[in-house]
C-alpha positions as CSV (number, residue, x, y, z in Angstrom):
1,X,-47.3,-55.6,10.4
2,X,-43.6,-55.8,11.3
3,X,-42.3,-57.4,8.2
4,X,-43.0,-56.4,4.6
5,X,-45.3,-58.8,2.7
6,X,-44.8,-57.2,-0.7
7,X,-42.0,-57.8,-3.1
8,X,-40.0,-54.6,-3.4
9,X,-38.8,-53.4,-6.8
10,X,-36.5,-50.6,-5.7
11,X,-32.8,-50.8,-4.9
12,X,-32.7,-51.3,-1.2
13,X,-31.1,-49.1,1.4
14,X,-28.8,-51.6,3.2
15,X,-28.4,-51.0,6.9
16,X,-26.2,-52.6,9.5
17,X,-27.0,-51.9,13.2
18,X,-25.5,-52.8,16.5
19,X,-25.8,-51.7,20.1
20,X,-24.1,-52.6,23.4
21,X,-23.3,-51.7,26.9
22,X,-20.3,-51.7,29.3
23,X,-22.1,-53.6,31.9
24,X,-25.8,-54.4,31.5
25,X,-27.2,-52.0,32.6
26,X,-24.5,-49.4,32.2
27,X,-23.0,-46.9,29.7
28,X,-24.2,-47.8,26.2
29,X,-23.9,-47.0,22.6
30,X,-25.7,-47.7,19.4
31,X,-24.6,-47.4,15.7
32,X,-26.0,-47.8,12.2
33,X,-24.3,-47.9,8.8
34,X,-26.6,-47.0,5.9
35,X,-25.6,-47.8,2.3
36,X,-27.5,-46.7,-0.8
37,X,-25.7,-47.0,-4.1
38,X,-22.4,-45.1,-3.7
39,X,-23.7,-43.3,-0.6
40,X,-22.8,-44.3,2.9
41,X,-23.8,-42.7,6.2
42,X,-22.6,-43.7,9.7
43,X,-24.7,-42.9,12.8
44,X,-24.0,-43.4,16.5
45,X,-25.2,-42.3,19.8
46,X,-24.6,-42.9,23.5
47,X,-26.5,-43.0,26.9
48,X,-25.1,-42.9,30.4
49,X,-27.3,-45.7,31.8
50,X,-29.1,-48.2,29.5
51,X,-29.2,-51.9,28.5
52,X,-27.8,-53.7,25.5
53,X,-31.3,-54.5,24.2
54,X,-32.4,-50.8,24.3
55,X,-29.2,-49.9,22.4
56,X,-30.0,-52.6,19.7
57,X,-33.5,-51.2,19.4
58,X,-32.3,-47.6,19.2
59,X,-29.8,-48.4,16.4
60,X,-32.6,-49.7,14.2
61,X,-35.0,-46.8,15.1
62,X,-32.4,-44.2,14.5
63,X,-31.4,-45.7,11.1
64,X,-35.1,-45.9,9.9
65,X,-36.0,-42.5,11.2
66,X,-32.9,-41.0,9.5
67,X,-34.3,-41.9,6.0
68,X,-36.3,-38.9,4.9
69,X,-38.7,-40.7,2.6
70,X,-40.1,-44.2,2.5
71,X,-37.5,-46.7,1.3
72,X,-37.2,-50.4,0.8
73,X,-34.7,-51.4,3.6
74,X,-32.7,-54.5,4.2
75,X,-31.6,-54.2,7.8
76,X,-28.9,-56.5,9.2
77,X,-28.6,-57.1,12.9
78,X,-26.7,-59.6,15.1
79,X,-29.4,-59.2,17.7
80,X,-31.8,-62.1,17.9
81,X,-33.9,-60.0,20.4
82,X,-34.4,-57.3,17.8
83,X,-35.1,-59.6,14.8
84,X,-37.3,-62.0,16.7
85,X,-39.1,-59.2,18.5
86,X,-40.1,-57.4,15.3
87,X,-40.7,-60.4,13.1
88,X,-42.3,-62.9,15.6
89,X,-43.3,-61.5,18.9
90,X,-44.5,-57.9,18.5
91,X,-47.9,-58.7,16.9
92,X,-48.7,-61.0,19.8
93,X,-47.6,-58.4,22.3
94,X,-49.9,-55.9,20.7
95,X,-52.9,-58.4,20.7
96,X,-52.2,-59.1,24.4
97,X,-52.1,-55.4,25.4
98,X,-48.3,-55.2,25.4
99,X,-48.0,-58.3,27.6
100,X,-45.8,-61.3,27.0
101,X,-47.1,-64.9,26.8
102,X,-46.7,-65.2,30.5
103,X,-48.7,-62.0,31.1
104,X,-45.8,-59.8,32.2
105,X,-45.4,-56.3,30.7
106,X,-43.2,-56.2,27.6
107,X,-39.8,-54.7,28.3
108,X,-38.8,-51.7,26.3
109,X,-42.3,-51.2,24.9
110,X,-41.7,-47.5,24.4
111,X,-38.9,-48.3,21.9
112,X,-40.9,-51.2,20.3
113,X,-43.8,-48.8,19.6
114,X,-41.4,-46.2,18.2
115,X,-39.8,-48.9,16.0
116,X,-43.2,-50.0,14.7
117,X,-43.9,-46.4,13.7
118,X,-40.6,-46.2,11.9
119,X,-41.2,-49.4,10.1
120,X,-44.7,-48.3,9.0
121,X,-43.2,-45.2,7.3
122,X,-41.3,-47.5,4.9
123,X,-44.2,-49.8,4.0
124,X,-45.2,-47.9,0.8
125,X,-41.7,-48.5,-0.6
126,X,-41.6,-52.2,0.2
127,X,-41.0,-52.1,3.9
128,X,-38.2,-53.4,6.0
129,X,-36.6,-56.9,5.6
130,X,-35.0,-58.0,8.8
131,X,-31.8,-60.1,8.4
132,X,-30.0,-61.7,11.2
133,X,-26.3,-62.4,10.9
134,X,-23.8,-63.8,13.3
135,X,-21.8,-61.1,15.2
136,X,-18.0,-60.9,15.1
137,X,-18.0,-63.2,12.0
138,X,-16.3,-60.9,9.6
139,X,-19.3,-59.0,8.0
140,X,-17.8,-55.6,7.2
141,X,-21.0,-53.6,8.0
142,X,-21.6,-55.4,11.2
143,X,-18.0,-55.1,12.3
144,X,-18.0,-51.3,11.7
145,X,-21.4,-50.9,13.5
146,X,-20.0,-52.8,16.4
147,X,-16.8,-50.7,16.5
148,X,-18.9,-47.4,16.4
149,X,-21.3,-48.7,19.1
150,X,-18.5,-49.7,21.4
151,X,-16.7,-46.4,20.8
152,X,-19.9,-44.5,21.7
153,X,-20.3,-46.6,24.9
154,X,-16.7,-45.9,25.9
155,X,-17.1,-42.1,25.4
156,X,-20.1,-41.7,27.7
157,X,-19.8,-38.7,30.1
158,X,-21.9,-37.8,33.2
159,X,-23.6,-35.1,31.1
160,X,-25.1,-37.7,28.7
161,X,-28.7,-38.7,29.1
162,X,-30.0,-41.9,30.7
163,X,-32.1,-44.3,28.7
164,X,-33.8,-46.4,31.3
165,X,-36.8,-48.5,30.7
166,X,-40.0,-46.8,31.8
167,X,-42.5,-48.9,33.7
168,X,-45.3,-50.4,31.5
């Protein structure tokens, strides 16, 4: 299940994620800001050729995979694609053999599957709560994630890997 159905009792790890591209497709970057109590960690990465949606997915994946043990996570994103995908669409895609309602293959299914695995790791601690927030609206965590993702995209070099969508 994509979203936690239990009421967590632990202090959450609060995560802000963002991803983007210069052109779409084009050079891209992702970023995540993780907060737990007084601890803060910033993550970012870049790819030479990718899409904005893949970078949004990677930001969430990298944040969840960075946590070394199951945690209750509140993940904030400005990506409706990410939030709707994980909370509304993914269960139907799985039931339909990774096909959309109009029978076409789900884009980015390699990353959706990886995200599901990352989410499942946190279920014992209360899971992941997916929160949407408006981008560029003054939310400090989102603004910082946006800044880091854009800096990563701008720093892409020819030696950086590509992150293209595999077929199927």
